[in-house]
C-alpha positions as CSV (number, residue, x, y, z in Angstrom):
1,X,-4.5,6.1,15.2
2,X,-1.1,6.9,16.6
3,X,0.4,10.2,15.4
4,X,4.2,10.7,15.6
5,X,4.8,14.3,16.7
6,X,7.2,16.5,18.7
7,X,4.3,18.3,20.5
8,X,2.6,16.7,23.5
9,X,-1.1,16.9,23.6
10,X,-4.0,14.9,25.0
11,X,-5.7,12.2,22.8
12,X,-8.2,13.5,20.4
13,X,-11.5,11.6,20.3
14,X,-13.5,11.6,17.1
15,X,-16.4,9.4,16.1
16,X,-15.0,6.0,15.3
17,X,-11.4,6.6,16.4
18,X,-9.0,8.2,18.8
19,X,-5.9,10.0,17.8
20,X,-3.0,9.3,20.3
21,X,-0.1,11.6,19.9
22,X,3.3,9.9,20.5
23,X,6.3,12.1,21.2
24,X,9.0,9.4,21.8
25,X,9.5,8.4,18.2
26,X,8.2,6.2,15.4
27,X,9.2,2.9,17.0
28,X,7.2,3.7,20.1
29,X,4.2,4.6,18.0
30,X,4.4,1.4,16.0
31,X,4.8,-0.6,19.2
32,X,1.6,1.0,20.6
33,X,-0.2,0.4,17.4
34,X,0.7,-3.3,17.3
35,X,-0.5,-3.7,20.9
36,X,-3.8,-1.9,20.1
37,X,-4.3,-3.9,16.9
38,X,-4.4,-7.2,18.9
39,X,-3.0,-9.3,16.0
40,X,-4.5,-7.4,13.1
41,X,-2.5,-5.6,10.5
42,X,-0.9,-2.2,11.3
43,X,-0.6,0.4,8.6
44,X,1.8,3.3,8.5
45,X,0.9,6.5,6.7
46,X,3.0,9.6,6.3
47,X,5.3,11.6,4.3
48,X,8.8,10.8,3.1
49,X,10.4,11.4,6.6
50,X,8.2,8.8,8.4
51,X,8.7,6.3,5.6
52,X,12.4,6.8,5.6
53,X,12.5,6.2,9.4
54,X,10.5,3.0,9.1
55,X,12.7,1.7,6.3
56,X,15.9,2.5,8.1
57,X,14.6,0.8,11.3
58,X,13.5,-2.3,9.4
59,X,9.9,-1.8,10.5
60,X,8.1,-2.5,7.2
61,X,6.9,-5.8,5.8
62,X,5.2,-4.2,2.8
63,X,5.4,-0.9,1.0
64,X,2.5,0.6,-0.9
65,X,3.3,3.6,-3.1
66,X,0.7,5.7,-4.9
67,X,2.4,7.5,-7.8
68,X,0.7,10.4,-9.5
69,X,2.1,11.9,-12.8
70,X,2.9,15.3,-11.2
71,X,6.4,16.7,-11.2
72,X,6.7,19.0,-8.2
73,X,10.3,20.1,-8.7
74,X,11.1,20.1,-5.0
75,X,10.4,18.2,-1.8
76,X,11.8,15.4,0.2
77,X,13.2,12.5,-1.9
78,X,11.7,9.2,-0.6
79,X,14.8,7.0,-1.1
80,X,17.2,9.3,0.7
81,X,18.3,8.6,4.3
82,X,17.2,5.0,4.5
83,X,20.4,3.5,5.8
84,X,22.6,0.6,4.7
85,X,20.4,-2.2,6.0
86,X,17.9,-2.0,3.2
87,X,18.1,-4.9,0.8
88,X,15.4,-5.3,-1.8
89,X,11.8,-4.6,-2.8
90,X,10.0,-7.5,-4.2
91,X,7.1,-6.4,-6.5
92,X,3.8,-7.8,-5.5
93,X,1.4,-6.0,-7.9
94,X,0.8,-2.9,-9.9
95,X,-2.7,-1.4,-10.1
96,X,-3.3,1.4,-12.6
97,X,-6.0,3.9,-11.6
98,X,-7.4,7.2,-12.9
99,X,-4.4,9.6,-12.6
100,X,-2.5,7.3,-10.2
101,X,-0.6,4.0,-10.3
102,X,-0.6,1.9,-7.1
103,X,2.7,0.0,-6.6
104,X,2.9,-2.8,-4.0
105,X,6.2,-4.3,-2.7
106,X,7.3,-6.9,-0.1
107,X,10.2,-5.6,1.8
108,X,13.2,-8.0,1.9
109,X,15.8,-7.4,4.5
């Protein structure tokens, strides 16, 4: 696991995984994750800011959104600050769940 952060710290070892803290940005963290994955898929998790950075940098092949029917009234809007290079989301599938709808998109640049 590669964690994008502003605070330097030593890797944290837990049973089954190591958390590596990356302070030089999202692109550096993804590059390290791709190298560590050795050809396997790399997944990005995070809040709106991390997703916005990945979209703006053109780093996503797919986007999986998990929508819950809760109106918070405040927070960071996901589609703000994504830059002009974003083109289109191609729907792959929608999976309804108990209290959540899973939306899967292919990212077209």
